[in-house]
PLY file of the C-alpha trace (Angstrom):
ply
format ascii 1.0
element vertex 510
property float x
property float y
property float z
element edge 509
property int vertex1
property int vertex2
end_header
86.47 98.21 68.41
88.22 95.89 71.62
86.60 92.77 72.27
85.10 92.69 75.91
83.29 90.22 78.25
81.45 91.34 81.53
84.02 91.88 84.35
83.12 88.83 87.33
82.13 91.64 89.69
80.54 94.42 87.85
80.55 97.17 90.87
83.96 96.54 91.18
85.14 99.50 88.70
83.54 102.61 86.99
85.18 102.94 83.95
84.19 105.37 81.69
85.77 107.02 78.21
87.22 110.55 78.04
89.02 112.36 75.44
92.70 113.08 76.10
93.07 116.35 77.51
96.30 118.58 76.66
97.48 121.39 78.29
94.77 124.02 78.41
91.80 122.06 77.10
88.86 121.06 78.92
87.32 117.34 79.22
83.77 116.43 78.28
81.78 115.63 80.77
82.43 111.32 81.47
79.94 109.22 80.58
79.89 106.17 82.59
79.90 102.59 81.17
80.23 99.56 82.66
83.67 97.62 83.08
85.40 95.99 80.63
88.05 93.16 80.54
89.05 91.78 77.01
88.97 88.32 75.64
92.47 88.02 75.98
92.30 88.92 80.29
93.63 92.65 79.78
91.37 95.08 81.80
90.38 98.35 80.58
89.83 101.53 83.23
88.41 103.71 80.96
90.34 104.21 78.06
93.90 102.60 79.19
94.31 99.16 78.94
95.98 97.72 81.88
97.99 94.17 82.69
98.73 92.36 85.86
101.54 93.58 87.68
103.37 93.50 90.97
104.59 96.70 92.38
107.52 96.20 95.33
110.21 97.98 96.89
113.34 97.90 99.36
111.58 98.14 102.44
108.44 97.19 101.29
106.43 93.71 100.36
105.39 93.15 96.95
101.33 94.66 96.08
99.30 93.15 93.30
98.06 95.79 90.99
97.75 96.48 86.99
100.25 98.62 84.60
100.12 100.61 81.93
102.01 102.70 79.85
100.24 106.07 78.86
101.72 108.17 75.62
102.12 112.24 76.25
103.87 114.93 74.83
107.24 115.74 75.82
106.87 119.36 75.30
102.96 119.90 75.11
103.51 123.14 73.06
104.64 121.14 70.45
102.21 118.08 70.30
103.55 116.49 67.37
107.01 116.67 69.06
108.86 113.97 70.63
106.32 111.76 72.64
107.30 109.86 76.27
105.76 106.75 78.30
104.35 107.19 81.67
104.06 104.63 84.28
100.74 104.42 85.43
99.35 101.65 88.03
96.22 100.65 89.69
95.32 98.89 92.77
92.05 97.89 93.10
89.39 98.69 95.47
88.65 95.75 98.08
85.06 96.80 97.87
82.70 98.58 95.61
84.49 101.11 94.26
83.08 105.13 94.34
83.70 106.47 90.81
86.62 109.15 92.13
89.78 107.36 92.99
92.52 108.53 95.12
96.01 109.43 93.40
99.11 109.13 95.77
101.83 111.66 94.89
105.76 110.88 95.96
108.31 113.40 96.71
111.72 114.29 96.44
111.33 115.85 93.99
112.44 112.51 91.84
110.62 109.63 93.96
108.83 106.87 91.72
105.36 106.92 92.96
105.16 103.05 91.60
108.00 102.44 93.81
107.12 103.83 97.17
103.54 102.97 97.35
104.19 99.55 98.49
105.90 100.67 101.74
102.71 102.71 101.93
100.22 100.37 100.86
99.10 99.13 104.86
98.22 102.89 105.66
96.12 102.94 102.28
93.78 99.86 103.67
90.96 101.88 105.11
90.76 104.24 101.82
91.10 101.11 99.70
87.43 99.95 100.96
85.88 101.95 98.50
88.35 103.85 96.25
91.13 102.36 93.93
94.14 103.88 94.21
95.84 105.11 90.97
99.31 105.85 90.59
101.60 108.18 87.94
105.52 107.88 87.98
106.24 111.73 87.41
107.70 111.92 84.42
111.95 111.85 84.38
110.97 108.89 87.81
110.61 105.40 87.76
109.13 103.96 84.62
108.29 107.71 83.06
111.52 108.30 81.19
113.90 107.90 84.21
116.29 110.75 84.62
118.42 109.18 86.68
122.46 110.55 87.25
125.56 108.08 87.76
129.19 109.58 88.49
132.05 107.15 86.42
132.12 104.43 89.23
128.30 104.28 89.15
127.13 106.04 91.88
124.49 108.00 92.20
124.50 111.69 93.31
123.75 111.26 96.65
126.74 108.28 97.41
129.95 109.84 97.55
130.55 111.76 100.67
134.18 112.07 99.47
133.12 114.21 96.46
131.88 116.78 98.61
132.54 120.28 96.83
130.84 122.35 94.58
133.31 122.00 91.97
132.64 117.92 91.84
128.92 118.92 92.17
128.91 121.14 88.76
131.06 118.62 86.95
128.44 116.03 88.14
125.59 118.06 87.10
127.46 119.02 83.37
127.88 115.10 82.76
124.39 114.11 83.83
123.24 116.77 81.57
125.08 116.02 78.89
124.36 112.03 79.51
120.29 112.83 79.63
120.15 115.11 76.96
120.29 112.60 74.39
116.55 111.30 75.29
114.96 114.09 77.20
114.65 117.94 77.18
115.34 118.75 80.81
113.48 121.77 80.45
110.19 119.76 80.46
110.21 117.48 83.75
108.98 120.17 86.42
105.66 120.50 88.81
103.26 121.86 86.05
104.24 119.01 83.70
103.50 116.43 86.12
100.33 118.15 86.82
98.99 117.98 83.20
99.90 114.46 83.09
98.02 113.66 85.95
95.38 115.61 84.54
95.58 113.91 80.96
95.40 110.36 82.97
92.29 111.69 84.88
90.41 112.10 81.60
91.69 108.91 80.41
90.35 106.61 82.98
87.34 108.84 83.04
86.89 109.76 86.74
84.99 112.95 87.22
87.47 113.92 90.20
90.83 112.84 92.25
91.32 112.54 95.70
94.41 113.64 96.06
97.06 112.27 98.54
100.22 114.08 97.90
103.46 113.41 100.53
106.57 115.71 101.11
107.65 117.34 97.69
104.02 115.34 96.34
102.35 118.53 98.56
103.41 120.83 96.01
101.98 119.09 92.76
98.77 118.48 94.92
98.10 122.14 95.42
99.05 123.26 91.61
96.99 120.33 90.86
94.04 121.74 93.04
94.77 125.35 91.60
94.91 124.80 88.23
91.85 122.09 88.38
89.47 122.36 91.01
86.57 121.45 89.39
88.67 117.72 89.12
89.68 117.97 92.56
87.25 116.34 95.63
89.79 116.53 98.73
93.11 116.72 98.79
95.37 114.98 101.35
98.95 116.70 102.28
101.31 114.92 104.27
104.46 116.94 105.67
103.70 120.30 104.13
105.27 122.22 101.34
104.27 125.47 100.95
104.00 127.20 97.69
105.89 130.50 98.59
108.74 128.13 99.90
111.54 127.44 97.32
112.37 123.68 98.77
115.88 123.39 100.55
116.11 127.07 101.37
115.37 126.62 105.03
116.69 123.10 105.81
119.82 124.40 107.34
117.82 126.46 109.83
115.68 123.64 110.10
117.78 120.43 110.75
119.41 123.13 113.30
116.13 123.19 115.67
115.34 119.07 114.65
119.08 118.36 116.48
118.59 121.01 119.13
115.45 119.48 120.26
116.99 115.95 119.47
119.51 117.07 121.73
117.46 118.87 124.88
115.27 115.43 124.91
118.71 113.22 125.52
119.63 116.52 128.04
116.32 115.68 129.97
116.98 111.76 129.83
119.25 110.65 132.51
120.32 107.64 131.02
120.80 109.28 127.91
122.88 112.30 129.61
124.56 110.07 132.42
125.81 107.15 129.56
126.24 109.52 126.45
126.94 113.46 127.60
126.00 116.31 125.85
125.68 115.28 122.49
125.87 118.99 121.16
129.49 118.87 122.95
129.68 115.67 120.97
128.71 116.72 117.64
131.27 119.81 117.78
134.07 117.19 118.85
132.90 114.97 115.77
132.83 117.47 113.48
136.23 119.11 114.26
137.89 115.98 114.05
136.74 115.25 110.58
137.23 118.77 109.54
140.74 118.67 110.40
141.36 115.15 108.15
144.15 112.81 108.71
141.96 110.13 110.16
142.65 106.62 109.88
140.96 104.23 107.43
137.87 102.36 109.55
137.05 99.07 109.10
133.06 98.48 108.96
130.32 95.85 107.80
128.06 97.52 104.69
124.43 97.21 106.48
122.68 96.79 102.75
125.13 94.53 101.37
126.75 92.80 104.60
130.57 92.86 103.40
133.27 94.31 104.81
134.41 97.46 103.50
137.03 99.94 104.61
137.09 103.69 104.40
138.63 107.04 105.70
135.54 108.90 107.74
135.08 112.71 106.53
132.84 115.53 107.16
130.82 114.08 104.08
129.94 111.23 106.03
128.35 113.35 108.70
127.00 115.85 106.94
125.29 113.38 104.58
124.11 111.09 108.02
122.48 114.24 109.37
120.86 115.55 106.43
119.65 112.02 105.85
118.38 111.36 108.85
115.37 114.07 108.56
114.25 111.44 106.07
113.74 108.37 108.30
112.71 109.99 111.49
112.32 107.24 113.79
116.31 106.52 113.54
117.37 110.02 115.44
116.90 108.12 118.57
120.37 106.55 117.90
122.02 109.52 116.79
123.65 110.40 120.39
124.85 106.95 120.93
126.37 107.61 117.48
127.83 110.86 118.01
129.15 109.58 121.37
131.07 106.53 119.84
132.82 108.51 117.05
133.56 111.31 119.85
135.77 108.43 121.31
136.88 107.61 117.93
134.97 104.71 117.08
133.52 105.69 113.77
132.55 102.58 112.52
128.48 102.72 113.27
128.16 106.37 112.04
130.28 105.10 108.77
127.75 102.11 108.81
124.50 104.37 109.02
126.11 106.91 106.56
126.08 104.45 104.51
122.79 102.77 104.81
121.11 105.88 104.14
122.58 107.47 101.51
122.46 104.17 99.48
118.41 103.99 100.34
117.85 107.25 99.74
120.29 107.72 96.40
118.68 104.77 94.93
115.01 106.15 95.00
115.82 109.76 93.66
116.13 110.56 89.97
118.58 113.24 90.37
118.06 114.56 86.89
114.45 114.97 87.41
115.10 116.95 90.91
117.30 119.34 89.12
114.76 119.98 86.46
112.31 121.09 88.96
114.59 122.63 91.32
116.48 124.65 88.60
113.29 125.83 87.35
111.26 126.34 90.21
113.70 127.27 93.44
116.54 128.12 91.93
115.99 131.85 91.14
114.52 132.36 94.58
117.11 130.71 96.68
119.46 132.42 99.56
120.77 132.24 102.70
119.10 132.76 105.78
121.67 134.96 108.11
122.96 132.29 110.46
123.09 129.36 107.72
126.79 129.51 108.01
126.66 128.85 111.40
124.82 125.49 111.49
125.58 122.14 110.75
124.60 121.91 107.26
125.56 125.35 106.64
125.24 126.79 103.54
126.54 123.50 101.49
123.05 122.46 100.14
122.23 125.80 98.94
125.80 126.59 97.40
125.94 122.93 95.69
122.52 123.46 94.32
123.43 126.78 92.82
126.43 125.05 90.96
124.16 122.47 89.43
121.54 124.90 88.34
124.34 126.97 86.59
124.79 123.96 83.92
121.35 122.89 84.07
118.87 123.72 81.42
115.43 125.39 82.78
112.12 125.56 81.86
109.22 128.29 82.27
107.73 128.83 85.72
104.06 129.07 85.68
103.31 132.87 86.67
100.55 132.02 89.64
103.32 129.42 91.01
104.76 130.90 93.96
100.57 132.04 95.05
99.18 130.30 97.98
96.34 128.00 97.13
93.37 129.26 97.91
90.36 127.25 96.91
86.78 125.46 98.47
88.26 122.04 97.85
88.39 120.49 101.10
91.81 119.53 102.87
93.48 118.21 105.25
97.10 118.84 106.18
98.77 116.86 108.50
102.37 117.27 110.18
104.58 115.70 112.50
106.04 117.23 115.82
109.42 116.91 115.30
109.75 117.10 110.98
113.13 118.47 110.45
112.15 118.60 106.54
108.53 120.49 106.50
107.95 121.57 109.93
104.05 122.03 111.48
104.42 125.54 110.59
104.46 125.23 106.99
101.17 123.28 107.37
99.91 126.12 109.66
100.72 128.75 106.46
98.69 126.47 103.92
95.51 126.17 105.80
95.27 129.74 106.67
94.07 130.20 103.47
91.86 127.56 102.76
88.18 128.02 104.37
87.52 124.45 104.45
91.32 123.14 105.04
92.18 121.66 108.53
95.66 121.08 109.74
96.71 118.09 112.25
99.68 118.08 113.89
100.99 114.30 115.28
102.88 114.44 118.49
106.29 112.69 118.53
106.77 112.17 115.21
108.77 113.55 112.09
108.39 113.33 108.46
105.69 111.25 106.41
103.16 110.64 108.97
100.23 109.15 107.38
100.95 105.76 108.76
101.36 106.93 112.12
98.66 105.37 114.89
95.43 106.53 113.90
95.92 108.51 111.05
95.22 105.80 108.65
91.53 105.91 109.51
91.25 109.42 110.08
92.63 109.65 106.40
89.96 107.33 104.99
87.41 108.92 107.14
88.15 112.37 105.58
88.33 111.11 102.12
84.87 109.55 102.43
83.32 112.75 104.31
85.23 115.29 102.48
84.96 117.19 105.67
88.17 117.81 108.00
86.12 119.92 110.43
84.30 116.69 111.37
87.30 114.09 112.17
87.57 113.50 115.93
91.18 113.12 115.83
92.02 112.53 119.47
93.20 109.40 118.79
96.34 111.20 117.97
97.14 112.11 121.33
98.31 108.63 122.05
101.31 109.33 120.09
104.77 109.42 121.64
108.40 109.93 120.28
110.91 107.42 120.45
113.08 107.75 123.62
116.86 108.52 122.58
118.58 105.47 122.59
121.01 105.49 126.04
123.37 102.84 125.03
124.19 100.06 122.16
120.96 98.11 123.75
118.70 100.99 122.95
116.76 103.24 125.87
116.23 102.23 129.53
112.60 102.21 130.83
0 1
1 2
2 3
3 4
4 5
5 6
6 7
7 8
8 9
9 10
10 11
11 12
12 13
13 14
14 15
15 16
16 17
17 18
18 19
19 20
20 21
21 22
22 23
23 24
24 25
25 26
26 27
27 28
28 29
29 30
30 31
31 32
32 33
33 34
34 35
35 36
36 37
37 38
38 39
39 40
40 41
41 42
42 43
43 44
44 45
45 46
46 47
47 48
48 49
49 50
50 51
51 52
52 53
53 54
54 55
55 56
56 57
57 58
58 59
59 60
60 61
61 62
62 63
63 64
64 65
65 66
66 67
67 68
68 69
69 70
70 71
71 72
72 73
73 74
74 75
75 76
76 77
77 78
78 79
79 80
80 81
81 82
82 83
83 84
84 85
85 86
86 87
87 88
88 89
89 90
90 91
91 92
92 93
93 94
94 95
95 96
96 97
97 98
98 99
99 100
100 101
101 102
102 103
103 104
104 105
105 106
106 107
107 108
108 109
109 110
110 111
111 112
112 113
113 114
114 115
115 116
116 117
117 118
118 119
119 120
120 121
121 122
122 123
123 124
124 125
125 126
126 127
127 128
128 129
129 130
130 131
131 132
132 133
133 134
134 135
135 136
136 137
137 138
138 139
139 140
140 141
141 142
142 143
143 144
144 145
145 146
146 147
147 148
148 149
149 150
150 151
151 152
152 153
153 154
154 155
155 156
156 157
157 158
158 159
159 160
160 161
161 162
162 163
163 164
164 165
165 166
166 167
167 168
168 169
169 170
170 171
171 172
172 173
173 174
174 175
175 176
176 177
177 178
178 179
179 180
180 181
181 182
182 183
183 184
184 185
185 186
186 187
187 188
188 189
189 190
190 191
191 192
192 193
193 194
194 195
195 196
196 197
197 198
198 199
199 200
200 201
201 202
202 203
203 204
204 205
205 206
206 207
207 208
208 209
209 210
210 211
211 212
212 213
213 214
214 215
215 216
216 217
217 218
218 219
219 220
220 221
221 222
222 223
223 224
224 225
225 226
226 227
227 228
228 229
229 230
230 231
231 232
232 233
233 234
234 235
235 236
236 237
237 238
238 239
239 240
240 241
241 242
242 243
243 244
244 245
245 246
246 247
247 248
248 249
249 250
250 251
251 252
252 253
253 254
254 255
255 256
256 257
257 258
258 259
259 260
260 261
261 262
262 263
263 264
264 265
265 266
266 267
267 268
268 269
269 270
270 271
271 272
272 273
273 274
274 275
275 276
276 277
277 278
278 279
279 280
280 281
281 282
282 283
283 284
284 285
285 286
286 287
287 288
288 289
289 290
290 291
291 292
292 293
293 294
294 295
295 296
296 297
297 298
298 299
299 300
300 301
301 302
302 303
303 304
304 305
305 306
306 307
307 308
308 309
309 310
310 311
311 312
312 313
313 314
314 315
315 316
316 317
317 318
318 319
319 320
320 321
321 322
322 323
323 324
324 325
325 326
326 327
327 328
328 329
329 330
330 331
331 332
332 333
333 334
334 335
335 336
336 337
337 338
338 339
339 340
340 341
341 342
342 343
343 344
344 345
345 346
346 347
347 348
348 349
349 350
350 351
351 352
352 353
353 354
354 355
355 356
356 357
357 358
358 359
359 360
360 361
361 362
362 363
363 364
364 365
365 366
366 367
367 368
368 369
369 370
370 371
371 372
372 373
373 374
374 375
375 376
376 377
377 378
378 379
379 380
380 381
381 382
382 383
383 384
384 385
385 386
386 387
387 388
388 389
389 390
390 391
391 392
392 393
393 394
394 395
395 396
396 397
397 398
398 399
399 400
400 401
401 402
402 403
403 404
404 405
405 406
406 407
407 408
408 409
409 410
410 411
411 412
412 413
413 414
414 415
415 416
416 417
417 418
418 419
419 420
420 421
421 422
422 423
423 424
424 425
425 426
426 427
427 428
428 429
429 430
430 431
431 432
432 433
433 434
434 435
435 436
436 437
437 438
438 439
439 440
440 441
441 442
442 443
443 444
444 445
445 446
446 447
447 448
448 449
449 450
450 451
451 452
452 453
453 454
454 455
455 456
456 457
457 458
458 459
459 460
460 461
461 462
462 463
463 464
464 465
465 466
466 467
467 468
468 469
469 470
470 471
471 472
472 473
473 474
474 475
475 476
476 477
477 478
478 479
479 480
480 481
481 482
482 483
483 484
484 485
485 486
486 487
487 488
488 489
489 490
490 491
491 492
492 493
493 494
494 495
495 496
496 497
497 498
498 499
499 500
500 501
501 502
502 503
503 504
504 505
505 506
506 507
507 508
508 509
């Protein structure tokens, strides 16, 4: 029996004991008990012992939290086999906490929840007034038996545009598979595994229900959890929605093409952008032709991450990576007409620097091995190029690379109802950005149409991951508090506007 003393703020926590829940088992009804602090200063949230920690991210300030490790079976069909540890963090409510915490589920697939949360901490400020935030690194990410892939030079899968071939992609996957097989069975790192892990953590902390906040790929996890355990799901908030029926990546080429056309049209309609920079579509075609022809001289540019001068030769891989990665940082798309104008004039320094920054930033966040375990099991069997994909900027490249890697990657079993739309009475709020090139607003519509207590909000002028935009944090907190999406007054979102396209080096003109 652990020695305990009373927590100084009795209403700060509601902790309960619960049995460990494995796949297919039901948890006993939680019996509330008071908060507990051990005599050595540790804190128990239910049956999990937490210690003080600090969460940090490259682009976010540090967040005070409590962290723990939870042991789970790697293969739940073999509970006596290898166990892995999940990294779990808990950010305390700023006031008296309700018994149902909020769980933020990160995107990717392959992002760490603990590492990505600090960039969104401010957006959870209103939510944390009366609820704790719980974070669980999906197995294969962050501190949960990380499945990170690196090439022979130590670079991630995203950071070498010169190796932009199907053969290189397959060889990378084979090396990564062999490296990771020493400490992981790669068949057991998919969405269904993460969902079961979340349910086990819920049972351990003794929470009767969870409020799920899924972001991008995390919306898939949230939908799958709500379908499997509706009785333990109080509310669901989906930010940048991935429908269950959609193979991830299957429509990226068409979606990016449509998003670029909308961006280019905004430049054409802006007198300063069009007058100073010309037609961005024409510039893109020119730059693409120059890069595909090859033979360009190396250029010197300052690495935007390290600040050091770098010398490299521009390739089409740099352009393709830049256009794809911009989808994840939509505010930066305002600079794209300027970058294409400069590159069309033979000045590639800015394009190279931006490509390097985006690839380093995203590549460092994604555990590529976990991403492949998800994609190859859940999406690869259903992937098919669209009729017009070959003529797009991205072409069929993403699908070709994915197929090549999945041919070499071990695959698990997808749950039978995986592709079925979520159909539940659980209150659900979906939010999308008007200009999101990754998960366009029509995806949110497709999910909500099956939900009697669902609502979809489209944020004007916004892109991917819109929870922090404008008054959305307040609306999210109101939804989680009321569990009634239909009652929200979302008129405050009408004040949102897109970032104007740059008209020159100093930004846009008034």
